[in-house]
BAGU-611812 format. One line per 3 residues: their letters; for each residue y, z, x of C-alpha. Coordinates in steps of 0.5 Angstrom, whole numbers, always signed. Layout:
A> Y Z X  ...;
//
This chain:
MRY> +379 -155 -201  +374 -155 -196  +367 -159 -197;
IRP> +365 -159 -204  +366 -165 -208  +371 -166 -213;
VTA> +368 -164 -220  +367 -172 -224  +362 -174 -229;
SSR> +357 -174 -224  +357 -166 -223  +351 -165 -227;
EWS> +347 -167 -222  +351 -162 -217  +345 -157 -216;
TRH> +346 -151 -211  +340 -154 -206  +343 -160 -205;
SVQ> +350 -157 -203  +345 -152 -199  +342 -157 -196;
AVA> +349 -162 -195  +353 -156 -191  +347 -155 -187;
RRT> +347 -163 -185  +355 -162 -184  +353 -155 -179;
AAL> +348 -159 -174  +353 -165 -174  +359 -161 -172;
VNA> +356 -156 -167  +353 -163 -164  +360 -166 -163;
LSG> +363 -160 -162  +359 -159 -156  +360 -164 -153;
EDP> +366 -167 -149  +372 -164 -151  +373 -167 -158;
APE> +380 -170 -161  +381 -167 -167  +381 -174 -171;
AVA> +374 -175 -170  +372 -169 -172  +377 -169 -179;
DLL> +373 -176 -179  +366 -173 -179  +369 -167 -183;
REH> +369 -173 -188  +363 -177 -187  +361 -170 -190;
GET> +365 -170 -195  +371 -166 -194  +377 -168 -198;
GSI> +384 -169 -198  +389 -167 -191  +384 -167 -185;
DLS> +390 -164 -180  +387 -161 -174  +391 -159 -169;
PSD> +387 -158 -161  +387 -150 -163  +384 -152 -170;
VAE> +378 -156 -166  +378 -150 -160  +376 -145 -165;
MRA> +372 -149 -168  +367 -151 -162  +368 -143 -161;
AAV> +364 -143 -167  +359 -149 -166  +357 -144 -160;
QLR> +355 -139 -164  +352 -143 -169  +348 -147 -164;
EVF> +345 -140 -162  +342 -139 -168  +338 -146 -168;
AAA> +336 -145 -161  +332 -138 -164  +325 -139 -163;
HVD> +322 -134 -170  +325 -133 -176  +327 -126 -174;
AAA> +331 -128 -168  +335 -133 -173  +335 -127 -178;
SLL> +339 -123 -173  +343 -128 -170  +345 -130 -177;
NRL> +346 -123 -178  +351 -121 -172  +356 -127 -174;
LRQ> +356 -125 -182  +358 -118 -181  +364 -121 -176;
SPG> +366 -125 -183  +374 -123 -184  +372 -124 -192;
TVR> +367 -122 -197  +362 -126 -201  +367 -129 -207;
LTS> +366 -135 -212  +370 -141 -212  +371 -147 -216;
HGG> +379 -148 -211  +383 -148 -218  +378 -152 -223;
LTP> +377 -158 -218  +370 -156 -215  +364 -153 -218;
WHP> +364 -145 -217  +360 -144 -210  +361 -138 -206;
HLD> +365 -136 -200  +365 -133 -194  +372 -134 -191;
SDD> +378 -129 -193  +383 -134 -196  +381 -142 -201;
DAP> +386 -144 -194  +382 -140 -188  +383 -143 -182;
WGE> +378 -149 -179  +374 -144 -174  +373 -138 -179;
WFL> +372 -143 -185  +366 -147 -180  +364 -140 -179;
ASS> +363 -138 -186  +360 -143 -189  +355 -145 -184;
CLG> +353 -138 -184  +352 -138 -192  +348 -145 -192;
LMV> +344 -143 -186  +342 -136 -189  +340 -139 -195;
LIW> +335 -143 -192  +332 -138 -188  +331 -134 -194;
DRQ> +328 -140 -198  +324 -142 -192  +322 -136 -188;
RPP> +323 -139 -182  +328 -141 -177  +334 -147 -181;
GGL> +333 -152 -174  +332 -152 -166  +334 -156 -160;
CAS> +331 -162 -159  +326 -162 -153  +329 -169 -150;
PGC> +332 -166 -143  +337 -171 -144  +339 -169 -151;
RNV> +343 -162 -152  +343 -163 -160  +340 -159 -166;
YLT> +337 -162 -171  +335 -158 -179  +328 -157 -180;
QGS> +326 -161 -187  +320 -159 -191  +313 -157 -189;
GLP> +308 -161 -184  +308 -161 -177  +313 -158 -173;
RRY> +320 -163 -171  +321 -162 -163  +326 -168 -163;
CSR> +333 -169 -166  +332 -176 -168  +328 -182 -168;
RCA> +331 -185 -161  +330 -178 -157  +322 -178 -159;
TRE> +322 -185 -158  +325 -185 -151  +321 -179 -149;
RVA> +314 -182 -152  +316 -188 -147  +317 -184 -142;
SHR> +310 -181 -143  +307 -187 -143  +310 -189 -136;
RSR> +308 -182 -133  +301 -183 -135  +300 -190 -133;
ATR> +303 -189 -126  +298 -183 -125  +293 -188 -127;
SVV> +294 -194 -122  +296 -188 -116  +288 -186 -118;
RR> +286 -193 -118  +287 -194 -111;
//
């Protein structure tokens, strides 16, 4: 069973929008984790658990390598500057999927939800790419803009999700935004002190 938690009494609160957001958050977190140094299978499994994966998560180094390859492709979608480019990249990835869109409840253990991978127990890399593409596709469809972006901080390579309306987001976290604001302030102070001399 992949990602969606088992059906419980509180499943009445489960919604498609919540599920899409959860998949998108998981996608961004995995893209960031898999883009760094070679992550250990245990670290990737822990991240999957943090994002709702249940049951045994037995990842091999080859599973992680396949997930890393998927992360590279998904990073391109986050890097797209315009909705047309993001949609085009996603369409290319969706055409590569070995499965067709289908609904599954994992034998009644979860609410019905779509899958694009070849089977409920598809390889981890295939599942990650397919489920991420579905989630990002719905975000583009719903919002008519790219699903996220790349952090503008020069020392950071993280992707982030665009959330809600308002000013465009530039940084993956408050920490990166604050670091860049402080650096900009220090540069302007240094420039002013040079000009005064």
